[in-house]
C-alpha positions, 0 to 999 in steps of 0.5 A, spaced: 483 487 274 489 485 277 493 488 270 489 494 272 491 495 279 499 494 276 498 499 271 496 504 276 501 502 281 506 503 276 503 510 274 503 513 281 510 510 282 513 514 275 508 520 278 512 520 284 519 519 282 518 525 277 515 529 283 521 528 288 526 530 282 522 536 280 523 538 288 530 536 288 532 541 283 527 547 286 531 546 293 538 545 290 542 549 295 545 555 293 552 553 295 551 546 290 557 544 286 556 548 278 560 542 275 565 547 272 559 551 268 559 559 268 554 562 273 555 569 271 559 571 277 565 574 272 560 578 268 557 581 274 563 583 277 565 586 271 558 590 271 559 592 277 566 594 276 568 602 275 570 605 269 578 606 268 582 610 262 589 608 261 593 612 256 599 608 253 604 614 251 609 609 248 603 606 243 599 612 242 593 609 245 587 611 250 584 604 253 577 604 256 576 598 261 571 596 266 574 591 270 578 586 266 574 587 260 577 592 255 571 596 252 574 601 247 581 602 244 582 609 241 588 612 238 591 619 240 596 624 239 601 626 245 605 631 247 611 633 244 618 632 247 618 640 249 611 639 252 610 633 254 604 630 257 604 629 265 604 622 267 600 619 273 593 618 275 588 623 274 581 624 276 576 626 270 570 630 273 568 635 268 566 635 260 565 641 256 562 640 249 562 644 244 568 648 248 571 655 246 578 656 246 583 661 249 591 662 248 594 660 254 598 667 256 604 664 258 605 659 252 611 661 247 607 657 242 601 661 243 604 668 242 599 672 237 593 667 237 587 669 239 581 666 242 576 662 238 568 661 240 565 654 240 564 652 234 569 657 230 572 654 224 579 656 227 578 653 234 583 648 235 578 644 240 573 640 236 567 637 239 569 636 247 574 637 252 575 631 258 579 635 263 584 630 267 588 636 270 584 642 270 585 647 267 591 645 263 590 638 261 585 635 257 582 629 252 580 633 246 577 632 239 582 635 233 581 637 226 589 635 225 587 627 225 593 626 221 597 627 228 594 621 231 599 616 233 604 621 234 607 626 239 605 632 236 601 636 241 602 641 247 600 636 252 594 635 251 591 628 249 588 629 241 583 624 239 578 624 232 572 628 233 567 623 233 571 618 237 572 623 243 564 624 242 564 617 243 569 616 249 565 622 253 558 619 252 561 613 255 565 616 261 558 621 262 554 614 262 558 611 267 560 617 271 553 618 274 551 624 268 548 620 263 543 623 258 539 620 252 540 620 244 536 627 244 541 630 249 547 629 245 544 630 238 542 637 240 549 638 243 552 636 236 547 640 232 548 647 236 556 647 235 555 655 238 552 653 245 558 651 250 555 646 255 559 644 261 557 637 265 560 635 272 560 627 273 557 625 280 562 619 280 569 621 277 573 616 272 580 615 273 585 616 268 592 613 268 597 616 263 604 612 263 610 611 258 
């Protein structure tokens, strides 16, 4: 009987210690030291940070960031010396899918050119226009993909058509105008229909040399 009582005592002691440890873990203060473990705070900050774009005219690249994280990097064509891309910080609040094109009335280089509707093979605006200084300057898809990485445009930023579609989707998602994949499928398969999207949360674009 003595041995039986001692065994029970040991069991009760073990259970008591285990319960204490569990309670201590549950009641661990939120300010307790983390011993260098990643608490996910940095990830949470990045998730809440606004989307920003940076165009490096010298490197001919466009960088998409959220907080300290780089999400995407794209190759672009920038303005020629006589038609420079404007430098500064701009706001993107308007996106036009399947854009039409009208030659600028006062541009010498556009003389003799005619307007082109959405989806027209001769339309130099491919897939989408992302305005950063409406109405004159925007990011747009180009059929002249060989020009990417060079100074070849009339001031706008040119991109590969599939990449500029990807960029526009990201901007819409983070700019307060998300759409599902069916919406994009319809847009991309109805090239004759122009569609304008306005952002509830405009996205910043900084252009620098």
